[in-house]
LUMKE-445451 format. One record per residue (C-alpha): residue in one letter; x, y, z; residue number from 1. Coordinates in nm, 2 decimals, padded with zeros to 4 digits. Layout:
! LUMKE-445451
 dogu     c1     c2     c3 seke
    A      X      Y      Z  NUM
...
//
This chain:
! LUMKE-445451
 dogu     c1     c2     c3 seke
    M  00.06 -05.53  12.16    1
    T -00.01 -05.18  12.30    2
    V -00.25 -04.98  12.09    3
    V -00.18 -04.61  12.06    4
    D -00.40 -04.41  11.83    5
    T -00.30 -04.08  11.66    6
    A -00.44 -03.80  11.88    7
    P -00.71 -03.58  11.72    8
    P -00.59 -03.24  11.59    9
    D -00.75 -03.05  11.88   10
    V -00.57 -03.25  12.15   11
    G -00.22 -03.11  12.21   12
    R  00.06 -03.21  12.45   13
    D  00.00 -03.21  12.82   14
    F  00.20 -03.12  13.12   15
    I  00.29 -03.48  13.20   16
    R  00.44 -03.53  12.86   17
    D  00.62 -03.20  12.89   18
    I  00.78 -03.31  13.22   19
    I  00.89 -03.64  13.06   20
    Q  01.03 -03.47  12.76   21
    A  01.22 -03.23  12.98   22
    D  01.36 -03.52  13.19   23
    I  01.48 -03.70  12.88   24
    E  01.64 -03.39  12.73   25
    A  01.82 -03.31  13.06   26
    G  01.95 -03.66  13.09   27
    R  01.76 -03.72  13.42   28
    V  01.59 -04.02  13.26   29
    S  01.72 -04.27  13.01   30
    Q  01.42 -04.50  12.99   31
    V  01.07 -04.40  13.08   32
    V  00.90 -04.65  13.32   33
    T  00.55 -04.60  13.44   34
    R  00.30 -04.82  13.62   35
    F -00.08 -04.87  13.66   36
    P -00.14 -04.99  14.02   37
    P -00.51 -05.09  14.07   38
    E -00.64 -05.24  14.39   39
    P -00.80 -05.57  14.32   40
    N -01.11 -05.49  14.53   41
    G -01.35 -05.42  14.25   42
    Y -01.39 -05.37  13.87   43
    L -01.21 -05.09  13.68   44
    H -01.43 -04.80  13.57   45
    I -01.41 -04.52  13.31   46
    G -01.20 -04.31  13.54   47
    H -00.93 -04.58  13.55   48
    A -00.93 -04.57  13.17   49
    K -00.78 -04.23  13.18   50
    S -00.49 -04.35  13.40   51
    I -00.44 -04.66  13.19   52
    C -00.43 -04.46  12.86   53
    L -00.19 -04.21  13.02   54
    N  00.05 -04.45  13.18   55
    F  00.06 -04.70  12.90   56
    G  00.04 -04.43  12.64   57
    V  00.35 -04.22  12.75   58
    A  00.55 -04.54  12.80   59
    E  00.48 -04.65  12.44   60
    E  00.54 -04.30  12.30   61
    Y  00.88 -04.28  12.47   62
    R  00.98 -04.64  12.40   63
    G  00.97 -04.72  12.76   64
    R  00.76 -04.97  12.96   65
    C  00.45 -04.97  13.18   66
    H  00.40 -05.21  13.46   67
    L  00.07 -05.35  13.58   68
    R  00.11 -05.38  13.95   69
    F -00.17 -05.50  14.18   70
    D -00.18 -05.30  14.50   71
    D -00.29 -05.62  14.70   72
    T -00.23 -05.49  15.05   73
    N -00.58 -05.54  15.19   74
    P -00.68 -05.91  15.16   75
    A -01.01 -05.86  15.34   76
    K -01.15 -05.69  15.02   77
    E -00.95 -05.86  14.74   78
    E -01.07 -06.14  14.52   79
    Q -00.93 -06.34  14.23   80
    E -01.24 -06.24  14.03   81
    F -01.13 -05.87  14.05   82
    I -00.77 -05.96  13.95   83
    D -00.89 -06.15  13.64   84
    A -01.14 -05.87  13.55   85
    I -00.87 -05.60  13.57   86
    K -00.63 -05.79  13.34   87
    R -00.92 -05.85  13.10   88
    D -01.02 -05.49  13.10   89
    V -00.66 -05.35  13.04   90
    H -00.62 -05.59  12.75   91
    W -00.97 -05.49  12.61   92
    L -00.88 -05.12  12.63   93
    G -00.58 -05.20  12.40   94
    F -00.28 -05.23  12.62   95
    D -00.04 -05.50  12.73   96
    W  00.21 -05.52  13.01   97
    A  00.41 -05.80  12.85   98
    E  00.63 -05.96  13.12   99
    N  00.59 -05.66  13.35  100
    L  00.32 -05.79  13.59  101
    Y  00.39 -05.72  13.95  102
    H  00.21 -05.73  14.29  103
    A  00.28 -05.53  14.60  104
    S  00.28 -05.86  14.77  105
    D  00.60 -05.95  14.58  106
    Y  00.77 -05.70  14.81  107
    F  00.62 -05.79  15.14  108
    E  00.94 -05.92  15.29  109
    Q  01.14 -05.62  15.17  110
    L  00.88 -05.37  15.29  111
    Y  00.89 -05.54  15.63  112
    E  01.27 -05.51  15.65  113
    W  01.25 -05.14  15.56  114
    A  00.99 -05.10  15.83  115
    E  01.24 -05.24  16.08  116
    Y  01.50 -05.01  15.94  117
    L  01.27 -04.71  16.02  118
    I  01.23 -04.84  16.37  119
    R  01.60 -04.88  16.42  120
    E  01.65 -04.52  16.29  121
    G  01.40 -04.39  16.55  122
    K  01.15 -04.30  16.27  123
    A  00.87 -04.54  16.34  124
    Y  00.70 -04.68  16.65  125
    V  00.43 -04.93  16.75  126
    D  00.12 -04.76  16.88  127
    D -00.15 -04.93  17.09  128
    T -00.39 -04.63  17.08  129
    P -00.75 -04.74  16.98  130
    S -00.84 -04.62  16.62  131
    D -01.11 -04.38  16.73  132
    Q -00.88 -04.22  16.98  133
    M -00.60 -04.20  16.73  134
    R -00.83 -04.01  16.49  135
    S -00.92 -03.76  16.75  136
    Q -00.55 -03.71  16.84  137
    R -00.47 -03.62  16.48  138
    G -00.61 -03.27  16.53  139
    T -00.78 -03.07  16.26  140
    L -00.67 -02.85  15.96  141
    T -00.63 -02.56  16.20  142
    E -00.52 -02.74  16.52  143
    P -00.21 -02.96  16.56  144
    G -00.24 -03.32  16.66  145
    Q -00.13 -03.47  16.99  146
    N  00.16 -03.71  17.03  147
    S  00.07 -04.06  17.13  148
    P  00.23 -04.18  17.46  149
    D  00.36 -04.47  17.27  150
    R  00.57 -04.24  17.05  151
    Y  00.84 -04.24  17.31  152
    R  00.89 -04.62  17.32  153
    S  01.25 -04.74  17.29  154
    V  01.38 -04.88  16.96  155
    E  01.42 -05.22  17.13  156
    E  01.06 -05.23  17.26  157
    N  00.92 -05.12  16.91  158
    L  01.12 -05.39  16.74  159
    D  01.00 -05.65  16.98  160
    L  00.64 -05.55  16.95  161
    F  00.66 -05.52  16.57  162
    R  00.81 -05.87  16.54  163
    R  00.54 -06.00  16.77  164
    M  00.28 -05.83  16.55  165
    R  00.42 -06.02  16.25  166
    A  00.42 -06.35  16.46  167
    G  00.04 -06.31  16.51  168
    E  00.04 -06.26  16.88  169
    F -00.21 -05.97  16.87  170
    P -00.57 -05.94  16.74  171
    N -00.69 -05.72  16.46  172
    G -00.67 -05.35  16.55  173
    A -00.47 -05.40  16.87  174
    R -00.16 -05.23  16.74  175
    V -00.02 -05.04  16.44  176
    L  00.31 -04.93  16.32  177
    R  00.33 -04.55  16.26  178
    A  00.59 -04.33  16.10  179
    K  00.74 -04.07  16.35  180
    I  00.72 -03.75  16.15  181
    D  00.54 -03.44  16.29  182
    M  00.20 -03.43  16.47  183
    A  00.20 -03.05  16.42  184
    S  00.24 -03.06  16.04  185
    P -00.01 -02.86  15.84  186
    N -00.03 -03.17  15.61  187
    M -00.25 -03.42  15.79  188
    N -00.08 -03.70  15.60  189
    L  00.25 -03.63  15.78  190
    R  00.09 -03.66  16.13  191
    D  00.25 -03.99  16.21  192
    P  00.07 -04.19  15.94  193
    V  00.00 -04.57  15.99  194
    L  00.25 -04.79  15.79  195
    Y  00.13 -05.13  15.91  196
    R -00.19 -05.27  16.06  197
    I -00.28 -05.62  16.19  198
    L -00.52 -05.81  15.97  199
    H -00.57 -06.18  16.02  200
    A -00.71 -06.26  15.67  201
    E -00.60 -06.50  15.40  202
    H -00.43 -06.33  15.11  203
    P -00.51 -06.44  14.75  204
    R -00.13 -06.49  14.68  205
    T  00.05 -06.53  15.01  206
    G -00.22 -06.72  15.19  207
    N -00.17 -06.70  15.57  208
    T  00.20 -06.62  15.56  209
    W  00.13 -06.26  15.68  210
    C -00.10 -06.12  15.94  211
    I  00.03 -05.76  15.91  212
    Y -00.01 -05.57  15.59  213
    P  00.14 -05.24  15.47  214
    T -00.08 -04.94  15.40  215
    Y -00.11 -04.81  15.04  216
    D  00.09 -04.50  15.14  217
    Y  00.38 -04.71  15.26  218
    A  00.38 -04.98  14.99  219
    H  00.32 -04.75  14.69  220
    G  00.64 -04.54  14.67  221
    Q  00.86 -04.82  14.78  222
    S  00.72 -05.05  14.52  223
    D  00.78 -04.78  14.26  224
    A  01.15 -04.76  14.38  225
    I  01.20 -05.13  14.36  226
    E  01.06 -05.15  14.01  227
    G  01.26 -04.84  13.89  228
    I  00.95 -04.64  13.81  229
    T  01.06 -04.30  13.67  230
    H  00.73 -04.12  13.67  231
    S  00.47 -04.23  13.92  232
    I  00.15 -04.08  13.77  233
    C -00.16 -04.07  13.98  234
    T -00.48 -03.87  14.03  235
    L -00.50 -03.53  14.20  236
    E -00.64 -03.66  14.53  237
    F -00.30 -03.80  14.60  238
    E -00.13 -03.46  14.58  239
    D -00.14 -03.41  14.95  240
    H  00.01 -03.76  14.99  241
    R  00.32 -03.67  14.79  242
    P  00.51 -03.52  15.09  243
    L  00.47 -03.86  15.26  244
    Y  00.57 -04.04  14.94  245
    D  00.89 -03.82  14.93  246
    W  00.96 -03.86  15.31  247
    L  00.96 -04.24  15.29  248
    I  01.18 -04.23  14.98  249
    D  01.42 -03.99  15.15  250
    N  01.44 -04.20  15.47  251
    L  01.47 -04.55  15.33  252
    P  01.76 -04.72  15.15  253
    V  01.56 -04.76  14.83  254
    P  01.74 -04.86  14.50  255
    S  01.59 -04.57  14.30  256
    R  01.42 -04.23  14.35  257
    P  01.09 -04.21  14.17  258
    H  00.88 -03.89  14.17  259
    Q  00.50 -03.87  14.19  260
    Y  00.30 -03.65  13.95  261
    E -00.07 -03.58  13.98  262
    F -00.34 -03.51  13.72  263
    A -00.71 -03.44  13.74  264
    R -00.93 -03.75  13.74  265
    L -01.20 -03.81  13.48  266
    N -01.55 -03.72  13.59  267
    I -01.86 -03.74  13.38  268
    A -02.20 -03.60  13.45  269
    Y -02.47 -03.84  13.57  270
    T -02.20 -04.09  13.66  271
    V -02.00 -04.19  13.97  272
    M -01.64 -04.29  13.97  273
    S -01.62 -04.41  14.33  274
    K -01.54 -04.78  14.37  275
    R -01.69 -04.77  14.71  276
    I -02.03 -04.65  14.57  277
    L -02.00 -04.89  14.27  278
    T -01.95 -05.18  14.52  279
    R -02.26 -05.06  14.71  280
    L -02.46 -05.06  14.39  281
    V -02.37 -05.42  14.33  282
    S -02.40 -05.55  14.68  283
    E -02.74 -05.39  14.74  284
    G -02.87 -05.53  14.41  285
    R -02.93 -05.18  14.26  286
    V -02.78 -05.31  13.94  287
    N -02.73 -05.65  13.79  288
    G -02.36 -05.70  13.87  289
    W -02.04 -05.52  13.79  290
    D -02.09 -05.56  13.41  291
    D -02.44 -05.41  13.41  292
    P -02.45 -05.18  13.10  293
    R -02.57 -04.89  13.33  294
    M -02.25 -04.92  13.53  295
    P -01.95 -04.70  13.43  296
    T -01.72 -05.00  13.47  297
    L -01.52 -05.11  13.17  298
    A -01.70 -05.44  13.19  299
    G -02.03 -05.25  13.17  300
    V -01.91 -05.03  12.89  301
    R -01.80 -05.34  12.69  302
    R -02.13 -05.52  12.75  303
    R -02.31 -05.21  12.62  304
    G -02.12 -05.24  12.30  305
    I -01.90 -04.93  12.33  306
    P -01.58 -04.99  12.14  307
    A -01.25 -04.95  12.33  308
    A -01.13 -04.71  12.06  309
    A -01.42 -04.48  12.13  310
    L -01.33 -04.47  12.50  311
    R -00.97 -04.40  12.42  312
    D -01.08 -04.12  12.20  313
    F -01.30 -03.97  12.47  314
    V -01.01 -03.99  12.72  315
    R -00.78 -03.81  12.49  316
    R -01.03 -03.54  12.42  317
    S -01.09 -03.49  12.79  318
    G -00.72 -03.39  12.82  319
    V -00.46 -03.42  13.10  320
    T -00.47 -03.12  13.33  321
    K -00.43 -03.02  13.70  322
    S -00.78 -02.88  13.72  323
    N -01.08 -03.08  13.83  324
    S -01.37 -03.06  13.59  325
    V -01.68 -03.26  13.48  326
    S -01.72 -03.38  13.13  327
    E -02.07 -03.38  12.97  328
    F -02.20 -03.72  12.90  329
    A -02.28 -03.60  12.55  330
    S -01.91 -03.57  12.49  331
    F -01.86 -03.94  12.56  332
    E -02.15 -04.02  12.33  333
    Y -02.00 -03.81  12.06  334
    S -01.69 -04.02  12.06  335
    I -01.90 -04.34  12.05  336
    R -02.11 -04.22  11.75  337
    E -01.81 -04.08  11.56  338
    L -01.66 -04.43  11.56  339
    L -01.97 -04.64  11.52  340
    N -02.09 -04.43  11.23  341
    R -01.78 -04.53  11.04  342
    V -01.76 -04.90  11.13  343
    A -02.10 -05.03  11.25  344
    P -02.30 -05.23  10.99  345
    R -02.66 -05.12  10.93  346
    R -02.96 -05.34  11.00  347
    M -03.33 -05.29  11.03  348
    A -03.53 -05.36  11.35  349
    V -03.87 -05.27  11.47  350
    L -03.90 -05.22  11.85  351
    H -04.28 -05.15  11.87  352
    P -04.42 -05.34  11.57  353
    L -04.73 -05.24  11.38  354
    K -04.85 -05.47  11.11  355
    L -04.86 -05.34  10.75  356
    V -05.04 -05.54  10.48  357
    I -04.99 -05.45  10.11  358
    E -05.32 -05.55  09.96  359
    N -05.21 -05.54  09.60  360
    W -04.91 -05.76  09.66  361
    P -04.97 -06.12  09.56  362
    E -05.03 -06.37  09.85  363
    G -04.73 -06.60  09.91  364
    R -04.49 -06.39  09.70  365
    T -04.16 -06.26  09.84  366
    E -03.89 -06.06  09.67  367
    T -03.52 -06.01  09.76  368
    L -03.39 -05.65  09.78  369
    E -03.04 -05.52  09.83  370
    A -02.96 -05.32  10.14  371
    I -02.65 -05.12  10.20  372
    N -02.44 -05.24  10.49  373
    N -02.27 -04.91  10.57  374
    P -02.30 -04.60  10.35  375
    E -01.98 -04.46  10.52  376
    D -01.78 -04.77  10.40  377
    P -01.83 -04.87  10.04  378
    A -01.62 -05.18  10.10  379
    A -01.89 -05.31  10.34  380
    G -02.10 -05.41  10.04  381
    T -02.47 -05.50  10.05  382
    R -02.69 -05.77  10.19  383
    P -03.02 -05.93  10.07  384
    I -03.34 -05.86  10.26  385
    T -03.68 -06.01  10.21  386
    F -03.98 -05.80  10.11  387
    G -04.34 -05.93  10.10  388
    R -04.71 -05.87  10.15  389
    E -04.69 -05.85  10.52  390
    L -04.44 -05.62  10.69  391
    Y -04.40 -05.45  11.03  392
    I -04.32 -05.08  11.09  393
    E -04.28 -04.88  11.41  394
    Q -04.60 -04.78  11.58  395
    E -04.48 -04.43  11.62  396
    D -04.43 -04.40  11.24  397
    F -04.81 -04.39  11.19  398
    M -05.06 -04.14  11.32  399
    E -05.43 -04.15  11.23  400
    D -05.47 -03.78  11.28  401
    P -05.12 -03.63  11.24  402
    P -05.01 -03.28  11.33  403
    K -04.89 -03.04  11.07  404
    K -04.52 -03.13  11.09  405
    F -04.56 -03.51  11.11  406
    F -04.45 -03.64  10.77  407
    R -04.46 -04.01  10.82  408
    L -04.75 -04.26  10.75  409
    A -05.11 -04.15  10.79  410
    P -05.44 -04.24  10.61  411
    G -05.42 -04.13  10.25  412
    R -05.05 -04.05  10.27  413
    E -04.76 -04.21  10.08  414
    V -04.41 -04.29  10.22  415
    R -04.10 -04.47  10.11  416
    L -04.01 -04.80  10.27  417
    R -03.63 -04.82  10.30  418
    Y -03.48 -05.02  10.00  419
    G -03.84 -05.12  09.90  420
    Y -04.13 -04.94  09.75  421
    F -04.36 -04.64  09.79  422
    V -04.67 -04.75  09.99  423
    R -04.99 -04.56  10.06  424
    C -05.22 -04.62  10.36  425
    H -05.59 -04.64  10.29  426
    A -05.74 -04.82  10.59  427
    V -05.67 -04.92  10.95  428
    V -05.78 -05.23  11.15  429
    R -05.86 -05.20  11.52  430
    N -05.88 -05.44  11.80  431
    A -06.17 -05.47  12.05  432
    A -06.02 -05.19  12.26  433
    G -06.01 -04.96  11.96  434
    D -05.63 -04.96  11.92  435
    V -05.49 -04.96  11.56  436
    V -05.33 -05.30  11.51  437
    E -05.29 -05.32  11.13  438
    L -05.26 -05.09  10.84  439
    R -05.40 -05.17  10.49  440
    C -05.18 -05.02  10.21  441
    T -05.11 -05.04  09.84  442
    Y -04.76 -05.02  09.68  443
    D -04.64 -04.87  09.35  444
    P -04.44 -05.14  09.15  445
    A -04.26 -04.86  08.97  446
    T -04.08 -04.75  09.28  447
    R -03.87 -05.06  09.34  448
    G -03.56 -04.99  09.55  449
    G -03.73 -04.68  09.68  450
    N -03.67 -04.49  09.36  451
    A -03.90 -04.20  09.26  452
    P -04.19 -04.30  09.03  453
    P -04.19 -04.20  08.66  454
    D -04.44 -03.92  08.73  455
    G -04.18 -03.76  08.96  456
    R -04.39 -03.74  09.27  457
    K -04.21 -03.72  09.60  458
    V -04.26 -03.84  09.96  459
    Q -04.13 -03.67  10.27  460
    A -04.05 -03.97  10.48  461
    T -03.86 -04.30  10.46  462
    L -03.95 -04.57  10.71  463
    H -03.76 -04.88  10.82  464
    W -03.94 -05.21  10.84  465
    V -03.90 -05.58  10.86  466
    A -04.07 -05.86  10.67  467
    A -04.32 -06.08  10.86  468
    A -04.19 -06.38  10.65  469
    D -03.85 -06.40  10.82  470
    A -03.83 -06.14  11.10  471
    I -03.70 -06.28  11.43  472
    P -03.84 -06.19  11.77  473
    A -03.61 -06.04  12.02  474
    E -03.57 -05.86  12.35  475
    V -03.42 -05.51  12.35  476
    R -03.30 -05.34  12.66  477
    L -03.30 -04.96  12.66  478
    Y -03.05 -04.81  12.90  479
    N -03.06 -04.45  13.03  480
    H -02.86 -04.27  13.29  481
    L -02.84 -04.46  13.62  482
    F -02.88 -04.14  13.81  483
    T -03.14 -03.86  13.76  484
    R -02.90 -03.57  13.83  485
    P -02.57 -03.47  13.68  486
    N -02.40 -03.46  14.03  487
    P -02.54 -03.78  14.20  488
    G -02.55 -03.76  14.58  489
    A -02.50 -03.38  14.60  490
    D -02.79 -03.34  14.84  491
    G -02.75 -03.66  15.05  492
    D -02.76 -04.03  15.00  493
    I -02.67 -04.10  14.64  494
    M -02.91 -04.40  14.63  495
    T -03.20 -04.15  14.63  496
    D -03.08 -04.02  14.30  497
    I -03.11 -04.36  14.12  498
    N -03.32 -04.33  13.81  499
    P -03.62 -04.57  13.83  500
    D -03.63 -04.56  13.45  501
    S -03.27 -04.64  13.39  502
    L -03.37 -04.97  13.22  503
    E -03.66 -05.04  12.99  504
    V -03.70 -05.39  12.86  505
    L -03.89 -05.43  12.53  506
    T -04.02 -05.77  12.43  507
    G -04.18 -05.86  12.10  508
    C -03.93 -05.66  11.90  509
    L -03.87 -05.78  11.55  510
    L -03.53 -05.79  11.37  511
    E -03.37 -05.88  11.04  512
    P -03.28 -06.25  11.04  513
    T -02.91 -06.18  11.00  514
    L -02.90 -06.03  11.35  515
    A -02.96 -06.38  11.50  516
    T -02.59 -06.44  11.46  517
    A -02.45 -06.10  11.53  518
    P -02.13 -06.12  11.74  519
    I -02.18 -06.06  12.11  520
    G -02.07 -05.71  12.21  521
    E -02.02 -05.57  11.86  522
    A -02.25 -05.28  11.79  523
    V -02.47 -05.25  11.48  524
    Q -02.69 -04.96  11.38  525
    F -03.06 -05.02  11.39  526
    E -03.16 -04.78  11.11  527
    R -03.32 -04.47  11.24  528
    L -03.31 -04.60  11.60  529
    G -02.96 -04.60  11.72  530
    Y -02.67 -04.83  11.79  531
    F -02.73 -05.17  11.96  532
    C -02.53 -05.48  12.04  533
    P -02.61 -05.84  12.13  534
    D -02.59 -05.91  12.50  535
    P -02.41 -06.22  12.64  536
    D -02.76 -06.33  12.75  537
    S -02.85 -06.36  12.38  538
    T -02.90 -06.69  12.20  539
    S -02.97 -06.78  11.84  540
    D -03.34 -06.85  11.91  541
    R -03.38 -06.56  12.16  542
    P -03.16 -06.26  12.07  543
    V -03.12 -05.99  12.33  544
    F -02.98 -05.65  12.23  545
    N -02.86 -05.36  12.44  546
    R -02.89 -05.00  12.32  547
    T -02.54 -04.86  12.30  548
    V -02.62 -04.50  12.21  549
    G -02.88 -04.31  12.02  550
    L -02.82 -04.16  11.68  551
    R -02.81 -03.81  11.81  552
    D -02.88 -03.61  12.13  553
    T -03.22 -03.49  11.99  554
    W -03.35 -03.84  11.91  555
    A -03.60 -03.82  12.19  556
    K -03.77 -03.53  12.01  557
    L -03.78 -03.73  11.69  558
    Q -03.94 -04.02  11.87  559
    A -04.21 -03.79  12.00  560
    G -04.31 -03.72  11.64  561
    S -04.22 -03.35  11.63  562
    V -04.01 -03.40  11.32  563
    G -04.06 -03.64  11.03  564
    R -03.79 -03.84  10.85  565
//
């Protein structure tokens, strides 16, 4: 079932919804029909999420329907893996197309017949001009193009050549079918655009039935017309293609007359939304596949533990406009934190362990404490955690010679251990290299549960910890921006902007034992550290966690020890 959330108060109506509302009120449309038409040549990314939410969202709001239609017109780049991934991602995002699953290849025969119709009407011709020469003949934005000599072929010759193209008589690139429009048009898309090209490649659905394939510009509008699409919503880069969309609709005997509307695509700083570049990142091994958590693909977002509801919220907040803009990555993280703060269970984990021994705690004795699962959700209840003589805290929560504003553990200083007791450090143990490897402490039995002692003394920091008795070792992967600059590739090859520190792998981390069975992909909050989720690589005896997002934008400063907690 399609999931449509209530929009936040600061998100109003947009121009697309205004158009649809006006069409309904004027009686121009009785049922709203939209479509999401991905090319199955890669995985969907965050930018696609905006189109998915808009197309499926308005169809749901106006009790219409949204089609999922694969634009499978280029078999040289299409794979079943991508088809399956797209279906999975649309469902994960919260939408369903029901029985309305279509492919451009469903209409290949009809599209071919309409191409012959254009030839018979004198509005299309077969051109033998080599592709590089054809590009030079198109002219520039200030100079008109040049007519191809083949533009003057007879209808009979064009039909014969086009049918022979279909029969497979010619090699790839030998001929194309072009619309006969206007080589002097100020719109480059109307300068006799290519409608069909020869491509001897096996198609995932039609096999070797076809060796000529329609271009996107030709197949798109006609597929919309066949399916009865009322509002063909696409991103702003197709605005200049709309005159061609309309020309084809006007000059073909299509069963309906859809109209194209364009909105600004979703762009995020430090991120790329180009499928071509994402494909290159994967093919060159710059990332570990399409679902690498550093990738802006929906598969990568999901693997990182970002909930679909958080992505939908971010898309809504970004708005639907006609103006291109770039969203701050912090805005995306805000939506993630807002949701996870309400729903993610709390657990304790230590990423850089430092051993802490409570010398006045009896050897061999353990105690069970109660920890809150989520203070934002009273119904989440509590869980038991083990406390004992030997614990582990974060290395950065101890300084032997702390600066003035460092309030965590130091020699002679007392802190609260979360849900546990007050402890005071009185000695350190070093290894042969002089590094601190163990802290010797005492605890106050009167402070069980972290409560203040009878004498009313206070501490200025509460630390998270895990018990040596049952902590489980784990690998934790810390993901940062894949690119070092907010506008990757602005000064040249985008690959030179790849962040060499986009992934840091920590081994030897220690977690609460309950995290051994945490559901894959579902984020939890590591107290004081951020939100993390189990990776598909994780096993019960070797958990692997990905960092989803930090607790706040300033966490790096906290980690540096400038502020105590």
